[in-house]
N, C-alpha and C positions, 0 to 999 in steps of 0.2 A: 430607265426603270422598266422592269418586266411588265407585261400586260396586266392591267387591273383585272381582278377576279371578283365576282360577287361572292361575298363570304356568307352573309345571312341577312334576312329580313326580320325585324322585331315586331311581335304582336303583343300588345298589352292586354291582359285578361284580368277579370276579377279573380281573387285568390281562390274562391270556391270552385271556379271553373278550371283553375290550374290543378287543384287537388283531385277533383272529379270532373274530367273533361266532358263537355256536352256532346251530343250526337254528331254535330258537324265535324268535330275533331276525331272522336273515337271511331266513327264509322268510315272515315276516309284515310286515317293516318295511323302509323305505328309510332308510339311515343318512346323517346329515349330519355332515361333519367338525367336530370341536370344536377342542381344543388342550390345552395344558398351562396349569394355573393358575399365577399369579405366585408362589405360595409354593413351587413346584417339587415338590410332594408328589403331586398328583393330575392325572389326564388325563381328558378326557371326549369323548364323541360324543353326538349328539342324534338323537332321533326326533321330528320336528316334524310337527304336524298342521295341517290346513287352517284351524282356528279360532285358530291362533297359540299354542296350548298345546303342551307337549312333554314327553317323557321325557328326563331327563338320565341317560345311562349314564356312570358315573364309576368309576374304579379308582385305587388307590394304585399308583404307578409301580413296576413289577417286583414288586408285592406285597411290597415291602420293609417288614417289621414296624416298623422305626424311624421310617418316615414316618407311621405311625398315631399315634405317641406325641404327646399333646397336641393332636391334631387334633379338631375338633368331631364328626367322624364316626368317629374312631379306634376306638371301642369297638363300632361297629355290625356286626351280622351281614350277610351278603350278602342282597340283595333290596331291597324298598322301605325307604327309610330316612328320607325327609323330603319335605316339600312346600312350595312357595313361592307366595306371592300377589303381585299387583301391582295397580296402578290407574293410570289416565291422569292427567295433570296433576301438580300439586304434591302431594307426600306430606305429610300432616298428622301428623307424629310426635308433637307435643304432644297433639293430639286423641286419637290412639291410646292414649297412656299415660293420659290422663285417663279414658277409657272403661274400660280394663281395671283400673286401680287401684281403681275403685269397685266392680268386679264380680268380680274374680278370687278373692276370699275365701281359703279355705284352700289353694287351688292355688298361691297365692303366685307369680304370673307377672308379669313386667315385660318390657320390651324395651330392649336396649342401644341406644345412640346409633348411627345409620346409619354404617357403615364401608365404605370403598372396597375393591372387589375387582376382579379382572380375569383375563384369560388372553390368550395370544398365538395368533392364527390361523396356519394353515400358511403363508400368504403373508406373514407377518411383521407384519400389522396388529394393533394392540392393541384389545382389547374391554374396556370399563370399565363398572362399575356400582356401585351402593351396596346393601348388604344391611343389613337391620334384623332382628336375630336375637333370639329369646326368651331371657330371663334370669330368675333368681330375684329376687324383690323384695328390695331392700336399702334400708331406710328411712334408713340413715345416709349414703347416697350418692345424689347426683342423676344419676350416670352408672353405672347397674347394669352389671355384667360378666356375660357369658353363659357359663355352664358347659355342658359337653357334654351333661349329663343332660337338658336340656330340648329338644334338637334332635330333631325328628321327632315329638315329643309335641305341640308347638305350632308352627304355621306361621311361617316367616320371610317377610320382604318383600324383593322385588328390584326396583330401579328403575334404569333405564339412564342412563349418562352419555353414552356414545357412542350413535349411533342403534340402536334395538332391532334393526333388520334385520341389523346386524353380529353380534349375539348370537344371534338367532333368524331364520334365513333361511327364511321361509315361502313360498318359490317353489313353483310347481306341481311341478317335478321332485322337490323335497325332500319334498313333502307327498302324493305319490302312492304308496300302499303296496300291496303284494301282498294284504294282508288287507282292503283297502278302507277302513281306519279314517280318519275325517275329523276327529275331535276327542274330547275327554274328555266323556263323558256324565255320569258320576258316579264318586265314589270314596268308600270307607268307611274311617273311622277307628275302631278298637276302643279302648275305654277301660274301666277297671274298673267293674263293675256298680254299686258303691256311689257312684260319682262321675259318672254319666252326666249328671245334671241340671246339675252344676257345669261340666262341660266344654261342654255345649250353651250355657249362659249365657255362658261365657268366649268360645267361638268366635263367638257372636252379637255380642259387644262388639268383638272383634277385627275382624270383617268389617263391623260396623255394619249388621247386618241382623236379621231376625226369623226364628225357626225355624218350619218348617211340620211339623205332626204329622198324619200320615195313614196309614191301613192299618197301624197299629202301629209306624211308623217315625218317626224325627225327622231332618229334613233341612234344610239351609241353602242358599238360592239363591246362586249365584255367576254371574259373567259370564266371558267369554273375551276375549282381546285383539283378535280379529278376528271380526266378525259374518259368518256364513255363512248365506245365505238358506235357510230350512227346517230348519236345524240347531238342535236344542233346546239351551237353555243348560244348563251343568253344575250338578250338585248335590253337596253334601258331606253324607254320611250319618254320623251319630254313633251307634254301637251298642255294646252290651255284648256280651261273648263268650257265645255260646250252645253251640257245639260244644266238645268236650274239646280239640280241636286249637287252637281259638281261645283257650281259657283258657290253655293252655300257652304260646301265642304271646305273650299279654300278660305273663305271668310272666317269660318268657325274654327278650323284646325290648322290653317296656314298651309304653305306649300309642302308637299310630301307624297309618299307612296299612296296610291289610291286603289291599285289592283295588281295582282300577280297572276301570271299564267304559268301553269305547270305542264311539262311534256310527259306524256305517258307512253310514247312509242319512239322507235329508233329507225323507222323505215321511211321517214321524210314525208309522210302523208300530211295533208292540210285539212283542217276542220276541227270541230268541237268533238271531244271524246265522250263527255258525260256532262250532266247538269252542273252548273256552277254553284259555288258556295257564296251566299250573300248574308252576312251576319253583321253585327254591330261594328262598323268601322273596318270590315273585312270583306273583300270581294276577290274570289279565287276562281280562275277558269282552268279547265283541263283540255289540253290540245292533243290531237293525235300525233 
């Protein structure tokens, strides 16, 4: 399988904040119009970066509680709720299941068969893709079904049916941000302390890569959809909660993305470029 790429990170907002973005969004990012998903429950906008990765800002329409019922993200709190991977070329679903079924162990993770999804653009054009979402292992079935509980804990896969440019318009206008952000440098997934090694092993098999352990951290290399000269490739960090706030987060929200670092430069400098964003369920850093 081709190297796994980070496709996007999903941020759940209140509907009013999707329609009229608060200052932490409007003052740092350029928004790309999205649309309503075909199920009629959710609407989105995008923050697209030069490397082709993006933040998906999503909300349940009018914050109607009934639209949350039975939705994969219906029980999620506001903030980071999920992350998606992709890869170029043909998606090897059988190979993915083969790798993780050998290594998921007590985490009991499988993947449901790819399912078609889509949304309608403001100009009426249809955007279509296939998503392959995590599921509980089901030995009695060759077609595992995906319960909401595994979303956000384990990445889903997204592969385009219509041209990717319809789903992710990475034009210069859309990817020029007030914050200077060019792409996702790294993001951190918090998992329970007793299960860190299990998750590292599972994520490695999902992404078909090997972990790098350095300076007391465990990280997994990823790629991005668009190669930007001088821009460092992204990393996924897998960590146990250390601070009391992090421990509470894992208890209240479950394992998942806790922070994302964005790169603003291409000259390889190290350090913080500007003040971070700390909002409800969202923690974003800007690195040089």
